[in-house]
KEGUKOL-390458 format. One record per residue (C-alpha): residue in one letter; x, y, z. Coordinates in Angstrom, 1 decimal, m for minus. Layout:
A:X:Y:Z
...
***
This chain:
M:99.4:119.9:98.9
T:98.6:116.2:99.8
I:99.8:115.0:96.5
V:102.8:117.2:96.8
Q:103.8:115.3:100.0
R:102.8:112.1:98.7
L:104.7:112.6:95.4
G:107.9:113.6:97.9
G:107.6:117.2:96.6
T:109.1:120.2:97.7
I:107.9:123.9:98.1
R:109.9:126.0:96.2
A:108.1:129.3:96.5
Q:104.5:130.5:97.7
T:102.3:128.8:94.5
V:105.3:126.5:93.3
Y:106.4:123.2:94.1
E:108.4:120.9:92.7
L:107.9:117.2:92.5
S:110.9:114.6:92.8
D:111.0:114.1:89.7
G:111.6:117.5:88.7
T:108.5:118.6:87.6
Q:107.3:122.0:88.9
V:103.7:123.0:89.3
N:102.1:126.0:90.4
A:99.3:126.0:92.4
V:96.8:128.2:94.2
F:95.1:127.2:97.3
R:93.0:130.0:98.0
P:92.3:132.2:94.6
D:90.9:135.7:94.9
G:87.7:136.6:93.1
L:86.4:132.9:92.7
R:83.3:131.1:94.3
A:84.1:128.0:96.6
F:86.8:125.1:94.8
R:83.3:123.2:95.0
T:80.7:125.6:92.7
E:83.9:126.2:90.2
R:84.9:122.5:89.9
K:81.3:122.1:88.4
I:82.3:124.6:85.6
S:85.8:122.9:85.0
R:87.0:120.6:82.4
I:89.4:117.7:83.5
G:93.1:117.5:82.0
K:96.0:115.5:83.1
I:99.2:116.1:84.7
D:101.4:113.2:84.6
G:98.2:110.7:83.7
V:96.4:112.2:87.0
P:93.2:113.8:86.3
V:92.7:117.5:87.4
P:90.3:120.3:86.9
I:91.5:122.9:84.8
L:89.1:126.1:85.0
P:87.7:127.6:82.1
L:90.2:130.8:81.0
A:87.4:133.5:81.6
R:87.4:132.4:85.6
V:91.5:132.3:85.6
I:90.9:135.9:84.4
A:88.4:136.9:86.9
S:90.8:135.6:89.5
K:93.8:137.4:88.4
R:91.7:140.5:88.0
A:90.4:140.5:91.8
A:94.3:139.4:93.1
N:95.5:142.7:91.3
R:99.0:142.1:91.8
D:101.0:143.7:89.1
K:102.1:140.2:87.6
D:98.3:139.6:86.9
I:97.4:142.8:85.9
A:100.2:142.6:83.5
V:98.9:139.1:82.3
I:95.3:140.0:81.6
P:95.8:141.2:77.9
V:97.6:138.4:76.9
L:94.9:135.8:78.4
E:91.9:137.7:77.1
R:93.5:137.7:74.0
T:93.7:134.5:74.0
L:90.0:133.5:75.1
R:89.0:136.0:72.3
L:90.6:133.9:69.7
A:89.7:130.5:71.4
N:86.2:131.5:71.3
G:86.3:132.7:67.8
L:87.8:129.2:66.6
K:84.6:127.6:68.2
R:82.4:129.5:66.1
L:84.0:128.7:63.2
P:82.2:126.0:61.0
A:83.2:122.5:61.0
K:84.4:122.5:57.7
T:86.7:125.4:58.2
K:88.0:123.7:61.4
R:89.1:120.8:59.4
R:90.6:122.5:56.4
K:94.3:120.7:55.7
S:97.2:123.0:54.9
S:97.6:122.7:51.3
R:101.4:122.1:51.4
T:103.1:118.7:51.1
***
């Protein structure tokens, strides 16, 4: 919330904030089904939003949170997220040569 306020942001909905440049950010400050932020952050990777480093939870933890929230909109998206996770895990298991193969199209 501090970042949103510092950037001149506006609250648009419970978890949706709009920055002064029109960028919309969806942030959850107390997600269901997760451990303390300090604990979850240890397993997060760092990504960037407009050049600002932000921790990103592993997809499995996002799914756990949505399952715990048990809202209709969260339950509806779980199958898509689970399929995405299975596909991502499958890509990690491919041999290096398979991952790097280029298309035969020119």
